[in-house]
C-alpha positions in Angstrom: -8.6 34.3 14.3 -9.8 34.2 10.8 -13.6 34.0 10.5 -14.7 30.9 8.7 -17.4 30.9 6.0 -20.8 29.5 7.1 -21.2 27.4 3.9 -18.9 24.4 4.1 -16.8 23.3 1.1 -17.5 19.6 0.7 -15.4 17.4 -1.6 -16.6 13.8 -2.3 -13.8 11.3 -2.4 -15.0 8.3 -4.4 -14.4 4.7 -3.3 -11.3 3.2 -4.6 -10.6 -0.4 -5.7 -7.7 -1.8 -3.7 -5.4 -3.6 -6.2 -1.7 -4.5 -6.6 -1.3 -1.5 -8.9 -2.0 0.9 -6.0 1.2 -0.2 -4.3 4.6 1.4 -4.5 5.9 0.5 -8.0 9.5 0.2 -6.8 8.7 -2.5 -4.2 7.3 -6.0 -4.6 4.2 -7.7 -3.4 4.9 -10.7 -1.1 3.0 -13.5 -2.9 2.3 -17.0 -1.5 0.8 -19.9 -3.4 -1.5 -22.6 -2.1 -1.9 -25.9 -3.8 -3.5 -29.2 -2.9 -4.3 -32.6 -4.2 -7.1 -34.8 -2.7 -5.5 -38.2 -2.4 -2.1 -39.8 -1.8 -2.0 -41.8 -5.0 1.2 -41.6 -7.0 -0.7 -39.9 -9.9 -1.9 -37.1 -7.6 1.6 -36.7 -6.0 3.0 -35.9 -9.5 0.3 -33.3 -9.9 1.3 -31.9 -6.6 4.9 -31.5 -7.6 4.0 -29.9 -10.9 1.8 -27.3 -9.0 4.7 -26.4 -6.7 7.1 -25.9 -9.6 4.5 -23.9 -11.6 3.9 -21.4 -8.8 7.6 -21.0 -8.0 8.2 -20.0 -11.6 5.1 -17.9 -11.9 5.8 -15.8 -8.8 9.6 -15.4 -9.4 9.2 -14.4 -13.0 7.1 -11.4 -12.2 9.2 -8.4 -11.3 6.4 -6.9 -9.1 6.1 -10.1 -7.0 8.5 -11.8 -4.6 8.0 -15.3 -3.3 6.6 -15.5 0.2 6.3 -19.3 0.2 4.6 -22.3 -1.5 2.1 -23.9 0.9 1.0 -27.3 -0.2 -1.1 -30.0 1.4 -1.1 -33.4 -0.2 -3.2 -36.5 0.5 -5.6 -34.5 2.7 -9.3 -33.7 2.1 -10.2 -30.1 1.6 -13.5 -30.2 3.3 -12.1 -29.3 6.7 -9.4 -26.6 7.0 -8.3 -27.8 10.5 -6.8 -30.9 8.8 -4.7 -28.9 6.5 -1.4 -28.0 8.2 0.1 -25.9 5.5 -3.1 -24.0 4.8 -3.3 -23.0 8.5 0.4 -22.0 8.5 -0.2 -19.8 5.6 -3.2 -18.1 7.3 -1.0 -17.5 10.4 1.7 -15.8 8.2 -1.1 -13.7 6.7 -2.2 -12.6 10.1 1.4 -11.7 11.0 1.5 -9.5 7.9 4.2 -11.5 6.2 2.1 -12.1 3.1 0.4 -9.5 0.8 -1.3 -11.8 -1.7 -2.4 -15.4 -2.0 -2.7 -17.2 -5.3 -4.4 -20.6 -5.9 -5.8 -22.6 -8.8 -9.5 -22.4 -8.1 -12.1 -22.0 -5.4 -12.4 -25.8 -5.0 -8.6 -26.0 -4.4 -8.8 -23.4 -1.7 -11.7 -25.0 0.2 -14.6 -27.3 -0.7 -16.3 -26.4 2.6 -18.1 -23.2 1.5 -18.5 -21.9 5.1 -14.7 -22.1 5.7 -14.0 -20.6 2.2 -16.1 -17.5 2.9 -14.7 -17.2 6.5 -11.1 -17.2 5.4 -11.7 -14.9 2.4 -13.4 -12.4 4.7 -10.6 -12.6 7.3 -7.9 -12.1 4.6 -9.8 -9.2 3.0 -10.1 -7.5 6.4 -6.3 -7.8 6.6 -6.0 -6.2 3.1 -4.8 -9.5 1.7 -6.4 -10.7 -1.6 -6.9 -14.2 -2.8 -6.5 -14.8 -6.6 -8.4 -17.8 -7.9 -6.7 -18.3 -11.3 -9.4 -20.5 -13.0 -12.3 -18.1 -12.2 -10.1 -15.0 -12.6 -11.2 -13.6 -9.3 -9.3 -11.3 -7.0 -11.1 -11.1 -3.7 -9.9 -7.5 -3.1 -11.7 -6.3 -6.2 -14.9 -8.3 -5.7 -18.0 -6.1 -6.1 -20.7 -5.9 -3.5 -23.1 -7.7 -5.9 -20.6 -10.6 -6.2 -20.4 -10.8 -2.4 -24.2 -10.8 -2.2 -24.3 -13.6 -4.8 -21.9 -15.7 -2.6 -23.8 -15.0 0.5 -27.0 -16.1 -1.2 -25.4 -19.3 -2.5 -23.4 -20.3 0.6 -25.0 -18.9 3.7 -28.6 -19.8 3.8 -31.0 -18.0 6.1 -28.9 -14.8 6.2 -31.0 -11.8 6.0 -30.4 -8.1 5.7 -31.3 -5.9 8.7 -29.8 -2.6 7.8 -32.1 0.3 8.2 -32.3 2.2 4.9 -33.7 5.3 6.7 -30.7 5.5 9.0 -28.3 5.1 6.2 -30.0 7.7 4.1 -29.9 10.1 7.0 -26.2 9.6 7.5 -25.5 10.1 3.8 -27.4 13.3 3.8 -25.5 14.7 6.8 -22.2 13.7 5.2 -23.0 15.5 1.9 -24.1 18.6 3.8 -20.7 18.7 5.6 -22.2 18.3 9.1 -19.3 17.4 11.4 -19.6 15.9 14.9 -16.3 16.4 16.8 -15.2 14.2 19.7 -13.0 16.5 21.8 -12.2 14.0 24.5 -9.2 12.5 22.6 -8.5 15.5 20.3 -5.3 17.2 21.5 -5.1 20.9 20.6 -8.8 21.7 20.3 -11.8 22.4 22.5 -15.4 23.3 21.7 -15.6 27.0 21.1 -18.5 29.4 22.0 -19.8 29.2 18.4 -19.8 25.4 18.6 -16.8 25.0 16.3 -13.4 23.8 17.3 -11.2 26.4 19.1 -7.4 26.0 19.3 -5.8 25.4 22.8 -2.4 27.2 22.4 -0.3 25.0 24.8 -1.7 21.8 23.3 -1.3 23.1 19.8 2.5 23.6 20.4 2.7 19.9 21.4 1.0 18.9 18.2 3.4 21.0 16.2 6.4 19.5 18.0 5.2 16.0 17.2 5.0 16.8 13.5 8.4 18.5 13.5 10.1 15.5 15.2 8.5 13.0 12.8 9.8 14.9 9.8 13.2 15.1 11.4 13.3 11.3 11.3 12.1 10.3 14.8 10.2 7.0 15.2 7.0 6.9 17.3 9.1 5.6 20.2 11.5 8.4 19.8 8.8 11.0 19.8 7.2 9.4 22.8 10.6 9.6 24.7 10.9 13.3 23.8 7.4 14.2 24.9 7.8 12.4 28.2 11.2 13.9 28.9 9.6 17.4 28.4 6.7 16.3 30.7 4.1 17.3 28.1 0.6 16.0 28.7 -1.8 14.0 26.5 -5.3 15.0 25.7 -6.4 13.0 28.8 -3.9 14.8 31.0 -1.5 11.8 31.2 2.3 12.1 31.3 2.8 8.7 29.6 2.3 8.7 25.8 1.1 5.9 23.7 2.8 5.3 20.3 -0.5 4.6 18.6 -1.9 7.9 19.9 1.1 9.7 18.5 0.5 8.0 15.1 -3.2 9.0 15.2 -2.2 12.7 15.7 0.1 12.5 12.7 -2.7 11.0 10.5 -5.6 13.2 11.7 -6.7 15.6 9.0 -8.4 17.8 11.6 -5.0 19.4 12.4 -4.9 20.9 8.9 -8.4 22.3 9.3 -10.3 19.6 7.4 -12.8 16.9 8.5 -13.0 13.5 6.9 -16.4 11.9 7.3 -17.3 8.1 7.2 -13.9 7.0 8.4 -15.6 3.8 9.6 -18.5 1.8 8.3 -20.5 -1.3 9.3 -18.9 -4.3 7.5 -22.1 -6.3 7.0 -25.6 -6.6 8.4 -24.9 -10.0 10.0 -21.9 -9.3 12.3 -22.6 -5.5 12.6 -18.8 -5.2 12.9 -17.5 -1.6 12.5 -14.2 -1.4 10.6 -12.0 1.4 9.3 -12.8 2.7 5.8 -9.7 2.3 3.6 -11.6 3.4 0.5 -14.2 0.6 0.4 -16.9 3.2 1.0 -17.2 6.8 -0.2 -15.7 9.4 2.2 -16.6 13.0 2.4 -13.8 15.6 2.9 -14.9 19.0 4.3 -12.0 21.3 3.6 -11.2 24.5 5.6 -13.9 23.6 8.1 -12.0 25.2 11.1 -8.7 26.9 12.0 -5.7 24.7 11.4 -2.8 24.0 13.7 -0.6 22.5 11.0 0.0 24.1 7.6 -1.1 22.0 4.6 2.4 21.5 3.2 3.8 20.1 6.5 0.7 17.8 6.8 1.1 16.5 3.3 4.8 15.8 3.8 4.0 13.9 7.0 1.4 11.7 5.2 3.9 10.9 2.4 6.5 9.9 5.0 4.0 7.8 6.9 3.2 6.0 3.7 6.8 5.5 2.9 7.7 4.1 6.2 4.7 1.7 6.3 5.4 0.4 2.8 9.0 -0.7 3.6 9.6 -4.3 4.6 10.5 -4.9 8.2 14.1 -6.1 8.1 16.4 -7.3 10.8 19.0 -4.7 10.2 16.8 -1.7 11.1 17.8 -0.1 14.4 16.8 2.8 16.6 19.6 5.2 17.3 20.4 6.7 20.7 18.2 9.7 19.8 15.3 7.4 19.1 15.1 8.3 15.4 13.6 6.1 12.7 16.8 5.4 10.9 18.5 2.3 9.7 22.2 1.8 9.9 21.8 0.8 6.3 19.5 3.3 4.6 19.8 1.5 1.3 18.0 -1.5 2.6 14.8 0.4 1.8 15.9 2.0 -1.5 18.4 -0.2 -3.4 16.7 -2.3 -6.2 18.0 -4.8 -8.7 17.8 -3.4 -12.2 17.6 -6.9 -13.6 14.7 -8.5 -11.7 13.3 -5.7 -9.5 14.0 -7.4 -6.2 15.5 -5.3 -3.3 19.2 -5.7 -2.4 20.4 -6.9 1.0 23.5 -5.9 3.0 25.9 -8.8 3.4 29.2 -9.2 5.2 31.9 -11.3 3.6 34.9 -12.5 5.6 38.2 -13.5 4.0 41.4 -14.1 5.8 40.1 -12.4 8.9 39.1 -9.3 7.0 35.5 -8.2 6.6 34.0 -6.7 3.4 30.6 -5.1 3.3 28.7 -5.7 0.0 25.1 -5.5 -1.3 23.5 -8.4 -3.1 20.1 -9.0 -4.8 17.9 -11.0 -2.5 16.6 -13.2 -5.4 20.2 -14.0 -6.3 21.0 -14.8 -2.6 18.0 -17.1 -2.1 17.7 -18.7 -5.6 21.1 -18.5 -7.1 21.1 -17.7 -10.8 17.8 -19.3 -11.5 15.7 -16.1 -11.7 18.4 -13.4 -11.7 21.5 -14.6 -13.4 23.2 -11.3 -14.1 22.7 -9.4 -10.8 26.1 -7.9 -9.7 27.5 -7.7 -6.1 28.3 -4.1 -5.1 30.8 -2.9 -2.5 29.1 -0.6 0.0 31.8 2.1 0.1 31.8 2.4 -3.6 28.0 2.5 -3.7 27.8 5.3 -1.1 30.4 7.4 -3.1 28.4 6.9 -6.3 25.2 8.0 -4.7 26.9 11.1 -3.1 28.2 12.1 -6.6 24.7 11.6 -8.0 23.2 13.9 -5.4 25.8 16.6 -6.0 25.2 16.3 -9.7 21.5 16.7 -9.0 22.1 20.1 -7.3 24.8 21.3 -9.7 22.6 20.7 -12.7 19.8 22.8 -11.3 18.9 24.4 -14.7 18.5 21.1 -16.4 16.5 19.6 -13.6 14.3 22.7 -13.5 13.6 22.4 -17.3 12.7 18.7 -17.0 10.4 19.3 -14.0 8.7 22.2 -15.7 8.2 20.2 -18.8 6.5 17.5 -16.6 4.3 20.1 -15.1 3.3 21.6 -18.4 2.7 18.2 -20.0 -0.9 17.9 -18.9 -3.1 16.4 -21.5 -6.6 17.6 -22.1 -9.3 15.0 -21.2 -10.2 13.0 -24.3 -11.8 9.6 -25.0 -14.3 10.0 -22.2 -17.1 8.3 -24.1 -14.9 5.3 -24.8 -13.9 5.2 -21.1 -17.6 5.2 -20.1 -18.4 2.4 -22.6 -15.5 0.2 -21.4 -16.4 0.7 -17.8 -20.0 -0.4 -18.6 -18.8 -3.5 -20.4 -16.5 -4.4 -17.6 -19.4 -4.3 -15.2 -21.4 -6.6 -17.5 -18.4 -9.1 -17.7 -18.1 -9.0 -13.9 -21.9 -9.7 -13.5 -21.7 -12.6 -16.1 -18.8 -14.2 -14.2 -20.6 -13.7 -10.9 -23.6 -15.5 -12.4 -21.4 -18.5 -13.4 -19.9 -18.7 -9.9 -23.3 -18.6 -8.4 -24.4 -21.4 -10.7 -21.4 -23.5 -9.6 -21.9 -22.7 -5.9 -25.6 -23.8 -6.0 -24.6 -27.1 -7.8 -26.4 -26.1 -11.0 -23.3 -26.9 -13.1 -19.9 -28.5 -13.0 -17.2 -25.8 -12.9 -15.0 -27.8 -15.4 -17.8 -27.5 -18.1 -17.5 -23.7 -17.8 -13.8 -23.4 -18.5 -14.3 -22.0 -22.0 -16.8 -19.4 -20.7 -14.4 -18.2 -18.0 -11.5 -18.0 -20.5 -13.6 -15.9 -22.9 -14.6 -13.5 -20.2 -11.1 -13.3 -18.9 -9.5 -12.4 -22.3 -12.1 -9.7 -23.1 -11.7 -8.3 -19.6 -8.0 -8.2 -19.9 -8.0 -6.4 -23.2 -10.6 -3.9 -22.0 -8.7 -3.3 -18.7 -5.5 -2.5 -20.6 -7.2 -0.1 -22.9 -9.0 1.6 -20.0 -5.8 2.0 -18.0 -4.1 3.6 -21.1 -7.0 6.1 -21.6 -7.1 7.1 -18.0 -3.4 7.6 -17.7 -3.6 10.1 -20.5 -6.4 12.0 -18.8 -4.9 12.0 -15.3 -3.3 15.0 -13.7 -2.2 15.3 -10.1 -2.2 18.6 -8.2 -0.2 16.9 -5.4 2.5 15.9 -7.9 2.6 19.4 -9.4 3.0 20.9 -5.9 5.9 18.5 -5.2 7.6 19.4 -8.5 7.2 23.2 -7.8 8.8 22.7 -4.4 11.7 20.8 -5.8 12.2 23.6 -8.3 12.2 26.2 -5.6 14.7 24.2 -3.6 17.0 23.9 -6.6 16.8 27.6 -7.3 17.6 28.7 -3.7 19.7 26.0 -2.1 23.2 25.2 -3.4 25.5 22.9 -1.5 27.8 19.9 -1.9 27.3 16.7 0.1 30.4 15.1 1.4 29.2 12.3 3.6 26.4 9.7 3.2 23.4 11.1 5.0 20.5 8.7 5.7 17.9 11.4 6.3 18.7 13.4 3.2 18.8 10.2 1.1 15.2 9.3 2.2 14.0 12.8 1.5 15.5 13.2 -1.9 15.6 9.7 -3.5 12.8 7.5 -4.6 15.0 4.5 -5.4 18.4 3.4 -6.6 18.6 0.8 -9.4 21.7 -1.3 -9.9 22.1 -1.5 -13.7 25.5 -3.2 -13.7 28.6 -3.8 -11.7 29.9 -0.4 -12.7 26.7 1.7 -13.0 23.7 2.7 -11.0 20.5 4.8 -11.8 19.4 7.2 -9.0 15.8 8.1 -9.3 14.9 11.3 -7.4 11.5 12.2 -6.1 9.9 14.1 -8.9 11.2 11.8 -11.6 14.7 13.2 -12.3 17.2 10.5 -13.0 21.0 10.4 -12.7 23.2 7.6 -14.0 26.5 7.3 -12.1 29.5 5.0 -12.5 30.6 2.9 -9.5 34.4 3.5 -9.2 
């Protein structure tokens, strides 16, 4: 056993802002719109119809969005959410994870009862679902803590903070020093060693390694559970029956690679004292090489990427579990095939003519809306599509030298950090704009001003913020370099140099491992984008 150094290596992982840009660029956000008018008069009904048409167009015209529904209540007061049928139906769909983002005209359209407004904003934020208020240019997922405090002060009288600053300071100090408290009761593969540090339990460690191997081989959680139970392997509690969520937690646990991530949970607020998982809303502290690993870092990283890939794909009705219990779809392209015209995924469809069946793939937007939003999307026969992708993969391997040159060029194309002073200045100004908008919202909330009178102020702030945000994104993109991306590119180069083969049949597992997405450019051409950025155009014959 390698002796570990006494001084821990601590890396601070800064809090991240959860935005739509953080999502997979090849897959769309499911966006729902909520609109409402207050009375049943004919004039208001016309307004209602205009809102429905507006949001249908707004959502379908954005390539990165797909329409999850238009929810509209007409002729109903907004002061009580229990009276709004469509609003409640939308909330139920959000809880069922069928919606990723909600967009509405303004805070007053969403709810005039401030208690209900806050309650539902909190609930949706806990689910990772943002609400965009267009008029105020607010996305609840990116609201600052100062803004939330302003809302609490305006809407929820008599709330008081009871968090002990001494306790919080003590925890922060321990985190920064890399002090780790292990809970061994549910930690398969480790026990407390004589020196107080984690010690590997060999038999249990083999079980952990098997779980990681099965997952990378394509097995679902249920499939892994079946294998473990058939081999009569025991859980950390000594049980013969395995829980799928426990298997998932093993795959996600950084302790198996020798690290320890601190502050995985935090107290949501001082009123409810609810403890929630930390998805980046608070700083986390990663103590690397804290103890002896069971899983090598490369395997662990590949598992995290596969977990993210599987969770980001839409649940579709044509996914099945094979007899081996593997996570595989009969139709692998359900997850990868994208319309090159509008960005919407393709769906497998069966055509029947004169008693004969023909399998084709069609753009979902074209299927559901006709030619309104995607007039030029072609229909592709499955057999021809599979053959084109196979040829693209074989081309990818046969052109190893070209691929290697491109990937090496990507690796070497690391720009030196520049414009840092401008970045700092822009970030400072963005905070000032955010505070100014928060002050305006607080003024409206306390009844100090009519929100309609502040339209021009909101518009000015919005335009300046938009311009600065675009400039900031451009500067940061030039300064950003990813060690993880470089490692992936190096691995692909190594694979190209040492593995030569020709694919003959369509292989689901290989497709998922190699391909990022497939774009349908026309009826006769597709663009296959491989992980690492290499692209191959192929004709559909």
